[in-house]
N, C-alpha and C positions, 0 to 999 in steps of 0.2 A: 650590336656595337654602339659605342658612344658617339656623340657628335664631335668629330675631330676638328671641325672648324669653328662652330658656334660654342664657345666656352663662356662661362659666367663673367670672366674678368676681361677678356679681350677677344678680337677676331684675328686669326692668323693671317688672313688676307691683308688686313690693314697693316700688320707688322711688316709683311713683305713689301708693301708699297712704301712704307715710311723709312725703312732702313734695309739696304741690300745685303747686310751681313747675316740676316736671319734666313737660313736655308732649311726648310722643314724636311726635305728628302735628301737621302744620301745616295751618291753614286758608288759603284764598287771600288773606285780609286780612293774616294774619301774614307771608305770603310777600312781599306788596307792601311791607309795612313794612320787612322785612329788606333788600330790594333798594334801598329808598330811603335807607337809612343810608349815611353817608359812610365811605369806607375810610380808616383812619388812615395817616398818611405813614410811620410806623415801627411795627413790630410785634415783640413777643417771639416767637421762632420755636421751636416744639416739634417736633423730628424724630420721625417714627413709623417703626417698623421693618416691621411686617407688616399695616398697615392704611392705608386711604385714606378720608378724611372727605369726604362729599358735603354740599352745602347743604341745611339743614333736617333732616338726619338726626341722631338722638341715638345715640351709641355710648359704651361704656365702654373706657377704655384703662388699662393698668397701667404706671406709670412707675417705673423703678428706677435710672436714671442720676442722679448727683448734680446735674448741670446741670438736668435735667428736673424733679426734685423741687423745687429752689429756685425755678424759673420758675413752677411751678404754685402753690406756696405764696404767692409775692408777688403773682401775678395774681389769685388768689382773694381776697386781702385788699383789692385795689384795684378796678380796673374789670372784671376777669374776662374781658377780651377778649385772645385770643392768635392767632397764626398757626400752622396745623398743616400740615406738609409731609412727605410720605413720602420715605424714603431710596431711592436707586437700588439700593444693595446692602444688604440687611438684615443681612449678616454683619459690617458695620463697627461696632465698639463705640463709637468716638468720631468721628463723622462731621465733615467740614469743609464749607465752603460749597459746594464743587464736588461733594460726595457727595449733595446734595439735589436733588430735582426742582425745576423753575422755577415750576410752578403748584401752588398750595396752596389751603386753605380757611380763611377767618376763622372762629374758633370762640368760643363762649361757654362758660365753665366753669359747669356747673350745680351740681355737688356733688363733694366729695372724700371718699373713704372710706379709712380706715386698716385694712389687712387684717392678719389674725393672723400672716402670715409676714413682716411688716415692710414689704411693698411698699405703695405708695399707688395706689388706683384712682380715676380721675377720670372723671366723666360730663361729656361735652362735646356741644354741638350745633353743627352746621355752619351758617354764615350765608350767605356769598357767596365766590366764588372771587377770587383775586388772583394777581399775578405777583411773584416775587422779583426785585428789581433789583440790590441790592448789600448786602453785609454791613457793618453799622456797629458791631457789638459781638460779641465771641466769649466774653467772660467777664463775669460768672459764668454767663451763658447767652447764647444767640444772640439778636441783635436785628438786624433788617434793614429797609432802605427798600423799600417795596412800591409796586406800581402796579396800576391797575385791569385786570381781565380783560375783554376785549371780548366781551360776550355778545350773542346774538341773542334778545332778550326777547320779541318778537312771535311768537306761535304761530299756525299756520294754523288756520282754523276750519271747514275742509271736512270732508266725511264720511270721507275717507281717513284723516286724522289721528285722528278720533274712533274709527274702526275699529282703528287701530294701538294706541291707548291701551286700548281694550276687550280687545284680544288680549293685551296685557301682563297685564291683570288676570286674564283667564281662565287663561292659562298658569301664572301665579303660584299661583292657587287650586288648579289641578290638581296642581302639584308639592307644595303643602302637604298636600293630601288623600292623595297616594300615598306621601309620605315618612313613615316611622314616627317619625323623629327630630324632626320639627317639630310643635309642639303645635297643636291645632286653633284656639286663640285667635288665631294669626297671621292666619287668614283674615279675622277681624273688622277688623284693622288695614288690610288691603288694601282691603276693601270700603268703609271709612270715609274713605279718602283722596279728596279732591275735586279737588285741584290736579294737573293732568297733569305739571307740572314736578317736583313733590315725589314723585309716583308713580314717575317715571323715576329720580330720585335715590335713592329708598327701595329700589327693586328693584336698582339698580346696586350699592348698598352691600352688599346681602345675596346677591349672585350668588356662586356657588361657582367663582370664577376666581381666578387669582393676582394679586398686588399690581401687577405691571407692566401687566396688561390693565385693571385698575381705574383706574390712573393715566391710561392712554390714554383711557378713557371720560371721566374728569374733565376732560381737556384738549379734548374735542370741544365746539366752540362751538355748532353747530347741534343743537337738541334733537331734531329729526326724525331726523337721522342717528344720534344716540345711541340713540333709541328703537328704531330698526331693528336696531342692533348688539345691544342688550339682548334684543330679541325672538329674534334668532338664537341667543344664548347660552342663553336659557330653553328654546327648542325642543330644542337639543342635550341639555340637562340632563334634560328630560322623556323623551327617547328613551333615555338611559342609565338612568334610573330604571325605565322600563318593562322594559328588558332585564334589569336586576338583579332585578326582581320575578319575571320569567319563570324566570330561573335558580334563584331561591330556591324557587319552586313546584315546579320539576322535581326539585330535590334532595330536597324534602320527599316527593314521590311515590316517588323511588328509595329513600329511607330507609324508607318504609312497606313497599315491596316486600321490602327486606332483612329487616325485622322479620318479615314473613310467612314468608319463606324460612327464617329462623332457627327459628321455631316449628315449621314443618313438618319441618325437619331434626332437631329435638329429638325429635319424635314418631317419625320414622323410626329414629332411634338407639335409642329405647326398644323398638320392634318388633324391630329386629335383635338387641338384647341378649336378648330373649325367645327368639329363634330360635337363639341360640348364639354371638353375638359380632358386632362390626362388621367391615367389610372392613379397616379400619385395624389392628385388633387381630390379624386373621389375617395381615396383612403383617408385623407385628412378630414374631409367633410363627414365621413362615417365616424371617425374618432370623436369629432366635436359633438356629433349627435348623441353618441353613447355617453359622453361626459356630462351632458346636460341633465341626464336622468339619474346621475349618481348623487348619493348623500355624502358629499365630501366635506372635510374640514377646510378652512381657509388655507392652511399650509399645504394640504394635498392639492387643492385647486391651483395654487400658485406654481407648484412643482409641475403639474400637468401642462399648464400654459407655457411655462418656460421651456420644457422639453419639446412641446409641439412646435414652438417657434424655431428651436434648434433643428428640428426635422425638416421644416419648410425651407431652411437655408441650405440643407445638404443636397449634394448631387445624388440622384437616385442610383447612379451607377457605382457609388462608393460602397465599400464593404461595411462601413459604419451605419449606412442607411438602414440595412436590414435589422441590425441590433437595436437601433433607436426605435424603429417601427414596432419591433417585438416588445420592447420595454413599454411603450405607450399602450399597446394592446393589453398587456397584463394590468396596467393601471386601470383601464376602463372595464376590464372583465372580472377583476377581483371583487368579491362581495363585501366591499367596505361598509361596515355598519348595517349589513343586511342579515336578518335573522329569520329563521322559520319559527312559527308559533308552536310552543310546546303543548302537548296534550296533558293536561294536569288532572285527568280523571284517574285517581289512584287505583280504584278497583279495576278499571280497564287495563291499566299498566300491569297490575298483578296477574290478571287473567292472561295477557299476552305472554308474559314471562313464564308462567306455569305451563301454558300450551306448548311453548317452544322447547323448554328444558325441564327435565325431571330432576328434582333435588336442587342443589346449589342455593340453598336457602339464605346463606350469609350474603351472597352477592345480591340476590333479589331484595332482601331486607334493606341493604345499603342504598339501592336505587330508589326504592319506595320512600325512604327517609329523605333523600335528596329532592324528590318530587314534592314531598310534603313541605319542606322548607321553601322551595321555589314557589309554591302556591301562595305561601304567606309573604315571602320577600322576593319580589320579581327579579331583581338584578343580582342574584347570588352567583358567585363564581362557581364554575363546575368543579366537581371533585376529580382527582387524578388517581385512578385505581390501578393496581397491579395484581393480576390474577396469576397465582403461582400454583402449578400442579403438573402431574405427569401427562404425557401425550394422550390425546383422545378423550379428555374429560369434558370438552365443550367450552374451552376458554375463548377461542376465536369466534365461534358461532354465537356465543353469548352477546358479543358486541352488536351483532346484527339485530338480535332480539331487543336489546336495550334501545337501539335506534328506532325500531318499530314501535315499542311501547311509548317512547317520548314523542313520536311523530317527527323525528329529526332525520337529516341526511346521514348516510353511512359512508365512512371512508376507512379502508384498511390498507395499511402500509407495512409491508414485510421488511424487517430490519436484519434478517438473517444474512450474514456475510458482509454487511455494510462496513466499509473501511475508509471512506472518503468524507471528510467533514463537509465538503462542498455539496454532497448529495442532500444535506439537510439545509445548509445555509445559502446555497447557490454560489455562482461564480460572479466575479466583478464584471462590469460591462466592458472593461478594457480587453477581455479575451474574446477571440472570434468564436462564435457559437455559444456565447454565454447564455445561461438560463437560470431561473430562480431555483431554489431548493425544492425538494419533493413536498415539504410542508405546504408551501405557497401554491405549488402546482395542483395539489389535490384539493385545496380550498377553491381554486378557480373552477375545477371540474364540478365540485359539489354545489357551487353557487350559493353558499351559505356560510356565515361566520360562526355558527354554533352547531356543527355536526357532532356525531359520535365518531371519534377518531381512534381506531384500534392500531396501536403500535405493536405489531406481532413479532414474537421471538426477540424481545429486547435483550435477553441474555446472550444472544448470538452476535451482538454488535462487537466489532473489533475494537480493541483499546487504542492506545496512542501509537500511530504509525507515521510513515513519512508524509502522508497526505493529511495529517491532523488527527484529532481525537473526536470521533463521532459521539462518544458517550459524554464528553464535555459539552458538545453542542446541544445535547438533549437536556442538559441541566437547566438552561434558560427556558426551553419549551415546556418542561414539566414542573416549573416552579410558579405557583399561583401569584407570587409577589413580583415575578419578573416577566411572565409571558404576556402581560398587558402591553408590552412594547418590544415584541420580538423583532429582531433586526435581520433582514435578509440582504446578503451582499449584492444581489442583482437589483432589487428594488431601491436599496439605499434609503428606505423609509421604515418606520416602525409600524408593525401590524399587531392588532389586539387579538390574542389567542385565549383570553381569560374565560370566554363563554364556550370554548370548545371543551367537550367532555372527552378527555384522553383516557383510554383503557389500554394499559400495557399487558402483555402476556409473556410468561416465562416458564420454563421447566424447572429452573433452579435459580436461586438468588446468589449463589456463590460466585458467579462470574460477573455480576452486576456491580458497578462502581458504588462504594458506600455512600457517596454524596448523592448519587442518583437514586439509590434505594431509599434514602432519607426523605426524598421529595414525594414519594408515592405512598398511598395507603394500600398496604399489602393484604390481600385476602387469599388464604390458602385453600386450594381445591384438592381434596384427596381423592383416592379411587372410589369406585362404586362397589356396593355390596352386590352379591349375586341377585338378590331380590330387586335391587334397583336396576340392574342391567336387564332383567326380564321385563320390567315395566318400560324401560327405555326402548327395548326392541319392539315391544308390543305397540307402544304409542307413537314412536317416531321412526325407528329404523326400517321396520317391515313395510309400513305404508309408503315411506319415501322410496324404497327400492322397487316396490310394486309399481309406483307411478313412473319411475325412471325406465322401467322395462315394459311399460305400456300394458300392464295387467290390472285386472279388477280384484278387489279384496276377496271375492267369492271363489276365485280360480285356484288359490293356494291358501292352505291353512296351517299355521304353526301352533301346536299345543304348548302349554307352559312347560311340560316335561321335556319336549324336544328342544325348546329354546334353552332350557337349563343345561341339557346335555351338550349343546353347542358351546355354551359359555364355559362349562367345566372341562371338557375334553378337547376342544379345538382352539381355545384362546387362553392366553396368559398375559393379561394386561390390566392396568388400572383403569383405562378408558374403554372405549367401545369401537375403535376403528377396525381392529381385526374382526370383531364380531360382525360389523356391517359388511365386510368383504366376504365372510363365510356365508352370511345370509344371501348376499347377491349371487354367490356361486350356486346355491340351491335353487334360487328363483330362476336363474338362467337355465338350469337343467330342466325344470318343469316347463319353462317357456318353450323349450325345444319340442316337447310333446304337443303343446297347444298349437304351435305353428305348423306341425306336420299332421295335425288332426288325428293323433294317435290317442288311445285310451291311457289314462294315468290316474293315480290316486291323488285326490285333492289334498288330503292330509299328509304332511311330511312325516315319514316314519324313521325309525332307527336304522333300518336297512338303507333308506335313502341317504342318510348321513354317511354311512360306511362306503356306499357306492360313489358318492360325489366327493366327500371330504377325506375318505380313507379312514383307517383305524385311528382312534383318538390319540393325539400326540401327548396330551397332558393328563395327569391323574390328579384328583383332588388330594391335597396334602392332608393326610390323616395321622392322628396321634397313635404311635405304635404302643401296644401294651407292653410295658417294661417288665419282662419276666426275669431279667438279669440286672444286677446292680451296675452302676457306672454309666447309665444312659439318662439324659435329661433333655427336655424340649425347650428351645429358645425361640425368640421372635426377632425377625430381621426386617430392615427397610431396604427396598430396591427402587430404582427409578420407575418401575411399572407397578408399584404397590408393595404391600407387605407380604412376607412369607414366614413359614415356620421352619426351623432347622433343628437338627438333632446333634447333640454333643455325645460322643462315645468315648469311654475311658476303659483301657484294658491294662491289667497288671501282669507282669511276668518276672520270674526270678532273674536277678542281675546285680548291678552295682548302683542302682538308684538314678539311672539316666532318665531324662524327660525328652520324649520325642513327639513332635507335632506334625500332623499331615492333614491334607484337605485343601491345599492352595490358600493358605492363610496369609493375611497381610501382617505387617510389623506390629500394628496396634493390637491385633487379636492375639498375636504370640505373646505380647507383653501381658495381656489380661490373663493368659494361661499361666505364665510365670508367677504373677501376683497371687492367683488363686492357690497354686501349688505351695508357695512360700507361706501363705496364711495358714494352710492346713498343717504344715510342718511346725509352725510356731505355736499352734493351738491344738496340738495332737492330744494332749491330756484332756482337753475339754470334750473330745469325741471318743475317748477310750481307745486311742490308737497308740500302739507301742512305737516310740520314736525310732527304734532300730529298724523298723519296717522300711523306712525311706532309703536306707543304705543297702537293703537286700533285694528290693523289687524295682524293676524298671517300669516307668509309666508311659503309656502311649495314648495321646489324645488325638482323636480323628473326628473331622466334620464331613459327613457324606456329601456327595456330588462334588468330587475333587476337581472336576474340570471347570467349575465356577469359582472365580476369585471371591474371597470373602475378607472383609476387614471391618474395623470399628470396635469400640469398647463395650457395646451393648450386650455382648455375650458373656460378660464377666461373671455374673451371678450364676449363669447356666453352667459354665465350666467349673465353678466352685462346687455346685451341687453334684455334678457328675463325678468329680474327683472324690468328694466326701463319701458319696454313695459307694464308690469302688473300694475305698479303704475301710469303710465300716461294714460293707456287704449289706447295707440297708437299701431297700427298693424305693425309688422315687414315686410319689403319688401319681396315679394315672390322670390323664386329661388336665394336666397342669402345665402351663407355659410361663415363661418369665423373661424379663429383659431389664438390664441395669448395669451400670459400671461399678467396679469395685476398687477399693484402695487398700494399702497395706495396714491402715489403721482400723480396717473392718467396717468402713462406711459404704453405703450403697448410694451412688450418685445418679442423677436423672439422665435420661437419654432422649433423643428426638424421634420423630415419626410415629408417635403413639397411636394416632388414629389408624394409620395404615396397618400397624402391627395388630391392633385389636380386630380389624376387618379380617386379617389373615387367620387370627385365632378363631373367630366366629365361623369362617368357612370350614375350619378343620375340627369343628365340634369341641373346642376347648371349653371347659367349664370354670376353671380357676386361672387367674393371671396374677403374678407377683410383680409389682412396680415399686420404684423409689417413692418415698413420701413426697418428694419435691415434684413428682409428675402428677400430683393430684390436681394441680391447676389445669393441666392439659385434659385430664379426665373429665373435669367439670364442663368443658366446652364441647364435648362429644354428644350428639343427639341420643336420646333414650333408646331408639330402635337399634343403634349400633351395639349397645352394651347389654341388651336384654338377654337374660339367660346366662350371663357370665358374672362370677363373683370376683371382686378385685381385692387384693391384699397389698396394702401400702406399708413398706418397711423402711427402716433407717439403718439397721445393722445387718451385717452378713450372717450373724448367728440367727437372726429372725428368719432369714431366708431358709436356712437349713432346718429349723424347727418346723416350718410350714411345709417344706418340700419332701422331707424324708419321713418314711413310715418307721415306726419303732421296730417292726418285725424284720428279721433277716430272711434271706432265701433259705430253702430247705437244705441245700448242701453248700454252705458258705466256704469261700477260699480261706485256708488256714494261713494266716500271715505271721 
């Protein structure tokens, strides 16, 4: 309930003392007399913004609009009777007839007061409700024709209604008692009200609800219904008041506890000072001692002293104290201008790299070149390398070997799934729990500003998200022109990363941002040959697994043939991860016999492979002997290395339909269509009757239908298979090919040449047809990869057919 005595404009008690005609409470006789008075046909209308007047209730209102002031002055001089109606929207300064509610209250002006601020305060008392019918005058103030409000005057006299009225009184008295803002005198007014109708109106007028709800109460005809609505509002207000008092009492208890803790802390501080200083002072002395040993610039030293002074002024109990202390700890523990001494012995570096990794000559050569320049020019910026290749080829472990060769600290940070820019740049100190980014955190752990820093799986970093773009944050880290002043949000200082050797790893560059790709020196790592895998297993994998399983080299022996069988029949990968797992399974099986003191064969046999690993899951891809026309061998690239594939073409009588099967992608289907159309347009060149294409259906199939296949590189293979089928000429054996075709008869270059050549070598291919434009890729491939293979570089599709097809036809050719 509102304060019914203390209003902003006046005190009702003062009014009662100053003039006896102001009577705030109505007796039943006064109420009957009011209801008996006739309603004037026309009334001057006073719009109210934030108040609703109820019959019998006395309220003060402040009038400030010119129309309202003139109306009040004229009415006060005459009969003092006006109509009071609340506005639908209090924000309207100059309301029209449609902006007023249709139900209002006839009011008597009891007194007017001129306030010091120039406004006029009017004391009015409600008499009875009326309805607005139509406006008859708008200037100098509103005057309207009114009609009677249909009221239900008869009240029930049963016990239920009496209990309802008593509940209204009781709840009102409880609210007055519990609310500190309502004076206790208000309870006398509630107790002295005899009329139930006036009690309902009086409580309704002072309810703590908005004007719209009060207007709705005013318009309720049935007093019992209005009494129930008022009772519900009072109950809700009492509950809110109880809850508010509970919260205030709890806050008071918490405040008392805080004061107690404060006094105890002060006593504890005094005791600690007597014993030799507080923990906070010890921390500050420790920070100062660490700072004295740092090789700081003047700017950095000034920042430290300023932030330390700020820490000394802080209350140790404050939340910001921990963040500030953490910030200063990072400042003194980061390796500012602290570098490890590089081992510039090039021969030793080459030896370390060769011992740790077999192959990978390109990367090793690049590292040795860097060391050579560093030996000549001491302050050279570190290169930023990106090793791209299939899983398991040694990209990540190579970083550790490089760190060992250079005698540098090693850091590895996995970027897989990173989606928040703050993970790299850190959070600002304004956040609770703020920390630097992982770049700075790892440098603090390494205690060196020139480590080998491996950014693993850079192709798995998320792009632009709601939390920022981590790839964009990496642009500054991996740019030699910018990373001299890397900015971390937590440090709010620039850190020099130019001496850090960043090595990024990725399985593919397709998902790496072009701007990020441009900042790195990309080195491709392709899959290993079988011979290379055998050497890797012999020199690295088997000794490593023997050591991890606690066995000696003499206890288990792997022959070259057994290792080759494991690689060929139990793994299919470009790297060596699966190979290592299979070797570990065999070693564990042998270790079981050793632990149980049972007899076993030291040499691993083929029977051991079948017993432990099962029947071989993979078979070496072998070139089939083409006894029938329409079969050609192609080369394909996969994420785990290269493979060979076969294109099969079958002809059957029909209407010239072309059917494609084998789970082919759109690009591969288009290559088949191009090849078919090329043969049709050049039929005369191959002695093919053009009418054949209308009488025979063509079915192109690529085996292993469960495996999806796509890409343009099978174009010349499809062309060869189709031409072979239509001419009934056999394709040369042990020949493979790869290249894209066009309708003009050109052979275009394709990618993945090294992987495809490795697959061809594994399958005993002797001849490979490539596009002339792939010669540049061929020149970069080491000699051992291409030994025993003859390469044919072509420009035109007709050259492919001349090389691939034999002149002879099969014994029983299809008559077309």
